[in-house]
N, C-alpha and C positions, 0 to 999 in steps of 0.2 A: 434731272429734276433735283432741287435742293432738298435735303433731308428735312421733314417736318419737325417742328420744334417739339421736344419731348414734353409729355404731360407733367404738370406739377406734382410734387410729393406733398400730400396732405396728412397731417398728424393731428389726431384728436387726443387731447390730454386732459387730466384732471383727476379728481378723487374718485375712489371706488364708489359705485352707487349713485353717481352724479348724473347719469343718463348719457354716457358717451356711446354706448353700443347702438342705441336707438338713432342717435344722431349720425353715427357712421354709416348706418344703412340708408338713411335719407340722403346723405351726401353721395354716397356710392351710386345710388340710383339717378341722382340729378347729374353727376359728373361722368357717368360712364365708368364707374370705377369697381375696383376689387379690393376687399378688406385684407390688411396684414395685421395679425395679432402681435401686440408688443407686451402681453402679460406674460411674466416669467413662468407662471404655474399652468397656463392653459396649454402649454406645449406637451404636458403629460396626458398620456392616454388613461382614461378612466377617472380623471380628476375633472369632473363635470359639475356636479352639484355645488361642491364647496368653492368653485371658482367662478360660478355664474356663467359658465360657458354656454353660448347660445347653441341650442339644438339645431340640427339641420333644418327643420320645419320653420325655425324662427328666423332664418337668414334671408328670407324674401328672394331666394334664387341668386343672391349675390355671392360670387366665389369668395371663399375665405382661405387664408394661408397661414402657415405656422401654428396650426392646431394639431394636437395628437401625434407629435413627432417621436416622443421618448417614452420608455417604460419608466416607472416610478423609481427604479433602482439606478437609472442613469443620471449623472450629474449634468446640470445645465450651467453654462458659463456665459458671461456677457460677450466674450470674444466669439464664441460659437454662434450666439444668437445674432450678433452683428453681421456675421457672414451670410447666414441663412436669410436675414431680412433684406440685406442689400441685393442679394441675388433674386429674391422675390420681387423687389421693386423693379430691378432691371427687366425681368421677364414680363411683368405687367406692362411696363412702358413699351416693350417690344411689340406688344399686342395693341398698341395705341389705346390703352386704358389708363385710368388714373389710380395710382396707389393710395389708399386711404388706411393710414396706420391707426390703431386704436388699442389703448391699454394704459394701465396705471403704473407700470414699472418705470419710474423716472429715468433710472440709470440706463436701462435698456433702450428707452426712446432716445436719450441723448447720444448714446454710443452709436445708434443707427444714423441719426440725422447729422451729427456734428463731426468734425475732424477729430478722431480719437484713435491713437495708436496704443496697442497693448504691450506693457512690459512682459518679459519672459516669465517662466515658471520654474521652479526647482522642486521636484517631487519629494526629495528627502528633507529639504528645509520645511516644506509645507507639512509633512508628517510630524516633524519635531514640533512645530507650532501647534498642531492639532492635538498632540499628546499633552502639551503644556496647557492648551485650552481646557481639555478634559480635567486636568489636575488642579489648576487654580481658578478656572473660570474666566468668562469673557470680560468681566469688570477689571480683573487684575491686568489682563493683556491690554485692555483699553487705556489703562493708566500708563502702561509702558509706551503705547502708541502716542499719547498726548506729550510725553517727554521727548520724542524724536520727531513727530509731526503734528504739531497742535492744530493745524488747519484740517488735516484729515480727521483727527479725532473729533473735532467740532461737527463734522459732517456725518460721522457714523455713530449710531447709537451704541452705548456700552453693551446692550443685549445682543447685538448682531455679531456673534462670534465669528461667523464665516467671513464677513468683510473685515473684521479687525485682524484676523489671521492673514487675509490677503494683503492688506495694507502693510503689515510687518514684514511679509515676504518681499513685497516690492522694494521697501526701504532697504532691506538687507541685500537684495540682488543689485539694485541700481546705485545705492549710495545717495539717492535723491528722495525727496519727500514723495509719498504716494499721491498727494494732492497735485503735484506737478503732472501726473499722468491722467489726471481727470479730463473729461472733454472740455475743450474751449468753446465759447459761444460763437462758433463759426460753422455755418452749414457746410457740409461736404458738397451739397448741390445747391446752388443759389435759388433754384426753382422750388423752394420749400416753404411751406406755411404751417404754423401751428395754431390750432383752434382750441382754446380752453373752455371747458364747461364750468361756468361760475355758479356756485350754489351756496346759500347761507348754512351756517353750521347747525342750527336746530333742525332745519329740514333734512340736512344730510344725516345727523344722528338718527332722526326718526326713520329715514329710508334704510339705514344700516340695520336698526333693530328689526324692522320688518323683513329685510332680506334674510337675516340670520334665522328668524323664526321660520320663514318659508323653506329655507335649506334644510332645517332639522325635520320640518314636516314633510319634506320632499324626498326623503331617503338618504340624508347625508351620513347618518350613522352606518347605515347598510353599505354605502359607497366605501367608507373608510374600512370596514370590515373586509370587503372584497379586496381592496388594495393592500391591506395587511397580508393577505394571503399571497400576494404577488411581490411582497418585499418592500412595502412602503417604509416600515421602520428602519430598514438599512439604507434607504435612499438619502444621500447627503444633502441634496437640495429639496426634493419633494417633501420629505418628512418635516420640514420646517415651516411649510405653508400654514398661514393662519387658519384657524379652524380644525385643520387636520391633526395638529399636535394636541389641541384641546380635546378632541374626540378620541384620540389614541389614549390620552390620560384617563377618559371616562371608561373606555373599554378595559383598560388595565386595572381599574378599580381605585384609581387614585383620586377621583372626583365624582361628584353626582352629575346626572344629565343636566340638571338646572344650572350647575356651576360651569359646565362646559358650554352651554348656551351663553351665559352671562359673560364668561371669559372671552369667548369668540366675539361677542358684541363689543366689549371693551378694547380688545386688541384691534379689531377692525377700525374702530373709531380712532384709535391712537395712530394707526397706519394712514388712515385718511388725512389726518392732520399733517403728518409728515409729507405725504404726497403733495398737498396744497402748498405747504411751505416751500418744498423744492421747486415746484412749478412757478410759484410767485416770484422767484429769483430771476426768471428769464424774461426780460423786457420785450423779447420778440413775440411772445404769445398774444394772440388776439382773443380776447375774452368775450363770450356770449353767455347771457343768463340762461340757466336751465329751463326756466319757465317763460321765456320770451317767445311769444307766438311766432316772431319773425326770425328766430335763431338760425333756421336753415338758410334763409336769404342773407342774413348778416354773414354767415360763414362763407356762402357762395361769393359774395362781394369780396371777402378777404382773399380768397383764392384768384378771383379775377384781377385784382390789383397787381398780382405777380406779372401779369402780361403787359403792364404799362411801362 
């Protein structure tokens, strides 16, 4: 007998708090699917409240993958995540189920879906750059990056020291711009569809403010305290998560609780704008309105069009 055609890869993308998680469950139930997390911070055990990770009881019995894989002291890289996610997708399809990817980490999603090869690394060079980052700050390194790779500098925020360091490392190692190693708009598997959740900015800003308030009312400070005891402050990746760094500042006495809440809200809104700007650049995404009563049907039709 001929091998049955593999199930499509469905990716739900969009800004944080736009409603992706609920739609992912709706689609997984309709398509016979399993959810694959593509949020860079939900891979950490114990980072639950601050990442809006769905509790087991909220998952409607739908299997979820790539949650709670790492301790907060362990670094997460795009290359590592790509390998995990592609293996999870293959395993799900082997079970004749549909992989439904969901998360707001745009680079992680692109690395999973698109043809994306990773340049090598050099630990000693990375350490040198990280020492310099501590000494002169991310903005100074970003200016250097702009001099050698303007395209990469335009895509990386000056405050994102980790990505600035990585870009400079790649330029030094390869002699080529870091931007040349970014993923191309070419799916690794042609049976792929991206569904974007479209939401207007005022509504999104209101949702983010409400979510942040609920996080702090729901034990976020206590979560960060517990994670600090497990080494959160030393975690190269986890310690930079939005909200967690603001709460760490509050616990260290550097800011008031009200300031931590406000700064978390502002940082999350800024992040949501960056997410939306990144995803809007991808013409392949099929957008559905967050409040469209037919959004599930529209998304299903986009998936079904792959088979034509």
